[in-house]
DODOMAR-811413 format. One record per residue (C-alpha): y, x, z. Coordinates in Angstrom, 1 decimal. Example, Ala and Ser with C-alpha at 12.3 -4.5 7.8 and 13.67 -1.06 7.14 Angstrom:
<atoms>
<north: -4.5	east: 12.3	up: 7.8>
<north: -1.1	east: 13.7	up: 7.1>
</atoms>
This chain:
<atoms>
<north: 3.2	east: -12.6	up: -7.3>
<north: 5.1	east: -12.6	up: -4.0>
<north: 4.3	east: -11.9	up: -0.4>
<north: 3.2	east: -15.4	up: 0.5>
<north: 0.9	east: -15.5	up: -2.3>
<north: -0.8	east: -12.3	up: -1.2>
<north: -2.3	east: -14.3	up: 1.7>
<north: -5.6	east: -15.5	up: 0.0>
<north: -5.8	east: -11.9	up: -1.4>
<north: -5.4	east: -10.4	up: 2.2>
<north: -7.8	east: -13.0	up: 3.7>
<north: -10.5	east: -12.2	up: 1.0>
<north: -10.2	east: -8.5	up: 1.5>
<north: -10.4	east: -8.8	up: 5.4>
<north: -13.6	east: -10.7	up: 5.2>
<north: -15.2	east: -7.5	up: 4.2>
<north: -12.9	east: -5.0	up: 5.8>
<north: -15.0	east: -2.3	up: 7.8>
<north: -12.2	east: -1.2	up: 10.3>
<north: -10.0	east: -2.8	up: 12.9>
<north: -7.5	east: -5.2	up: 11.2>
<north: -4.6	east: -3.6	up: 13.0>
<north: -6.0	east: -0.2	up: 13.0>
<north: -4.3	east: 3.0	up: 11.4>
<north: -5.3	east: 1.8	up: 7.8>
<north: -5.3	east: -1.8	up: 8.5>
<north: -3.0	east: -4.9	up: 8.0>
<north: 0.2	east: -3.4	up: 9.6>
<north: -0.2	east: -0.1	up: 7.4>
<north: -0.5	east: -2.4	up: 4.2>
<north: 2.4	east: -4.4	up: 5.3>
<north: 4.6	east: -1.3	up: 5.8>
<north: 3.4	east: 0.2	up: 2.4>
<north: 4.3	east: -3.0	up: 0.8>
<north: 7.8	east: -3.0	up: 2.3>
<north: 8.4	east: 0.4	up: 1.4>
<north: 7.1	east: 0.0	up: -2.3>
<north: 9.3	east: -3.2	up: -2.7>
<north: 12.3	east: -1.2	up: -1.3>
<north: 11.6	east: 1.6	up: -3.7>
<north: 11.0	east: -0.7	up: -6.7>
<north: 14.5	east: -1.8	up: -6.6>
<north: 15.7	east: 1.4	up: -7.6>
<north: 12.6	east: 2.8	up: -9.7>
<north: 11.9	east: -0.5	up: -11.4>
<north: 8.2	east: -0.3	up: -10.8>
<north: 6.2	east: -3.3	up: -11.6>
<north: 6.4	east: -5.1	up: -8.2>
<north: 3.1	east: -7.3	up: -8.7>
<north: 1.4	east: -4.0	up: -9.1>
<north: 3.1	east: -2.6	up: -5.9>
<north: 2.3	east: -5.5	up: -3.9>
<north: -1.3	east: -5.5	up: -5.0>
<north: -1.6	east: -1.9	up: -4.3>
<north: -0.3	east: -2.3	up: -0.8>
<north: -3.3	east: -4.5	up: -0.1>
<north: -6.1	east: -3.0	up: -1.9>
<north: -5.4	east: 0.9	up: -1.6>
<north: -7.2	east: 1.3	up: 1.8>
<north: -9.1	east: -2.1	up: 2.0>
<north: -12.5	east: -0.4	up: 1.5>
<north: -12.4	east: 2.5	up: 3.8>
<north: -15.3	east: 2.9	up: 6.2>
<north: -13.7	east: 5.2	up: 8.7>
<north: -10.1	east: 6.0	up: 9.8>
<north: -10.6	east: 9.8	up: 9.1>
<north: -11.7	east: 11.5	up: 6.0>
<north: -13.0	east: 8.9	up: 3.5>
<north: -13.5	east: 10.3	up: 0.0>
<north: -13.5	east: 7.7	up: -2.9>
<north: -12.0	east: 5.0	up: -0.6>
<north: -9.2	east: 4.5	up: -3.2>
<north: -11.8	east: 4.0	up: -6.0>
<north: -13.7	east: 1.4	up: -3.9>
<north: -10.2	east: -0.3	up: -3.2>
<north: -9.7	east: -0.2	up: -6.9>
<north: -13.2	east: -1.7	up: -7.4>
<north: -12.4	east: -4.6	up: -5.1>
<north: -9.2	east: -5.4	up: -7.0>
<north: -11.5	east: -5.7	up: -10.1>
<north: -13.6	east: -8.0	up: -8.2>
<north: -10.8	east: -10.5	up: -7.4>
<north: -8.9	east: -9.9	up: -10.7>
<north: -9.1	east: -13.3	up: -12.5>
<north: -10.2	east: -15.0	up: -9.2>
<north: -7.3	east: -14.6	up: -7.0>
<north: -4.8	east: -12.8	up: -9.2>
<north: -4.1	east: -12.2	up: -12.8>
<north: -3.0	east: -9.1	up: -14.4>
<north: -3.1	east: -8.0	up: -18.1>
<north: -5.2	east: -5.0	up: -18.9>
<north: -2.3	east: -2.6	up: -18.9>
<north: -0.9	east: -3.6	up: -15.5>
<north: -4.4	east: -3.6	up: -14.1>
<north: -4.9	east: 0.0	up: -15.3>
<north: -1.7	east: 1.0	up: -13.4>
<north: -3.2	east: -0.7	up: -10.1>
<north: -6.4	east: 0.9	up: -10.7>
<north: -5.1	east: 4.5	up: -11.1>
<north: -2.7	east: 3.9	up: -8.1>
<north: -5.5	east: 2.9	up: -5.8>
<north: -8.1	east: 5.5	up: -7.1>
<north: -5.6	east: 8.5	up: -7.2>
<north: -3.4	east: 7.6	up: -4.1>
<north: -5.1	east: 10.5	up: -1.9>
<north: -5.2	east: 13.2	up: -4.7>
<north: -1.8	east: 14.5	up: -4.0>
<north: -0.5	east: 14.0	up: -7.5>
<north: 3.2	east: 13.5	up: -8.0>
<north: 3.5	east: 12.6	up: -11.9>
<north: 2.4	east: 9.7	up: -13.8>
<north: 3.7	east: 6.2	up: -14.6>
<north: 6.9	east: 5.2	up: -12.4>
<north: 4.9	east: 2.4	up: -10.9>
<north: 2.0	east: 4.4	up: -9.8>
<north: 4.4	east: 6.9	up: -8.5>
<north: 6.2	east: 4.1	up: -6.6>
<north: 2.8	east: 3.1	up: -4.9>
<north: 1.8	east: 6.7	up: -3.9>
<north: 5.4	east: 7.2	up: -2.4>
<north: 5.2	east: 3.6	up: -0.5>
<north: 2.0	east: 4.9	up: 1.2>
<north: 3.0	east: 8.5	up: 1.8>
<north: 6.2	east: 7.2	up: 3.5>
<north: 4.0	east: 5.7	up: 6.1>
<north: 2.5	east: 9.0	up: 7.2>
<north: 4.4	east: 8.7	up: 10.4>
<north: 1.8	east: 6.4	up: 11.7>
<north: -0.3	east: 9.5	up: 12.2>
<north: 2.3	east: 11.7	up: 13.4>
<north: 2.9	east: 13.3	up: 9.8>
<north: 6.7	east: 13.2	up: 8.6>
<north: 6.5	east: 12.9	up: 4.8>
<north: 7.7	east: 16.1	up: 2.9>
<north: 9.9	east: 15.4	up: -0.2>
<north: 7.7	east: 18.0	up: -2.2>
<north: 4.8	east: 15.5	up: -1.8>
<north: 6.8	east: 12.5	up: -2.9>
<north: 7.2	east: 11.3	up: -6.5>
<north: 10.4	east: 9.4	up: -6.8>
<north: 14.2	east: 10.5	up: -6.3>
<north: 14.5	east: 7.6	up: -3.9>
<north: 11.7	east: 8.5	up: -1.8>
<north: 12.5	east: 12.3	up: -1.6>
<north: 15.9	east: 11.5	up: 0.0>
<north: 16.2	east: 12.3	up: 3.5>
<north: 17.7	east: 9.1	up: 4.5>
<north: 14.7	east: 7.2	up: 2.9>
<north: 12.2	east: 9.5	up: 4.6>
<north: 13.8	east: 9.0	up: 7.9>
<north: 14.0	east: 5.1	up: 7.6>
<north: 10.4	east: 5.0	up: 6.6>
<north: 9.0	east: 7.6	up: 9.1>
<north: 10.9	east: 5.9	up: 11.8>
<north: 9.2	east: 2.3	up: 11.1>
<north: 5.8	east: 4.1	up: 10.7>
<north: 6.2	east: 6.0	up: 14.1>
<north: 7.3	east: 2.9	up: 15.9>
<north: 4.4	east: 0.8	up: 14.3>
<north: 7.0	east: -1.7	up: 12.8>
<north: 5.4	east: -4.8	up: 11.8>
<north: 7.1	east: -6.7	up: 8.9>
<north: 7.7	east: -10.4	up: 9.9>
<north: 5.8	east: -11.6	up: 6.9>
<north: 2.4	east: -10.3	up: 8.3>
<north: 2.6	east: -13.2	up: 11.0>
<north: 4.9	east: -15.6	up: 8.9>
<north: 3.3	east: -15.5	up: 5.5>
<north: -0.1	east: -13.9	up: 5.9>
<north: -0.9	east: -15.7	up: 9.3>
<north: -2.2	east: -12.7	up: 11.0>
<north: -1.2	east: -12.3	up: 14.8>
<north: -0.2	east: -8.7	up: 15.7>
<north: 0.7	east: -9.3	up: 19.3>
<north: -1.9	east: -9.8	up: 21.9>
</atoms>
């Protein structure tokens, strides 16, 4: 899996996505979560295929931008639907993806390093809603560092959009 190969998955998810594509939990958030996760994985050793898939699936089944219980579980169910169709993961790695998606809003900080990396990648993007991530709610040593938090928070608050959203996913983010 690599970023360009995510395009068919992103496109399939967007066909049923209920919220604005560029909304608070939409494509630009997924892209920052992906960028955060890949950055963290360099140090944590997390499975980058799981991290990339988590970025796309974790919020893909939200039905509103506010409180939306079980949206992570619904995202995990969407991943299960597309497994074997648009991507392949063995059972153990799929279990990590499922757990990461299903539990990403539960506030947990312990577990498999790949799951922790996924959760941190998402939590480091809280600046998009005006919340600076606090180290106590982050799982990995790298994510807890002040320089990591400051960098990710700045990108989130300024709504930074990684180039691959347009270049590889073909989604226009500028009107």
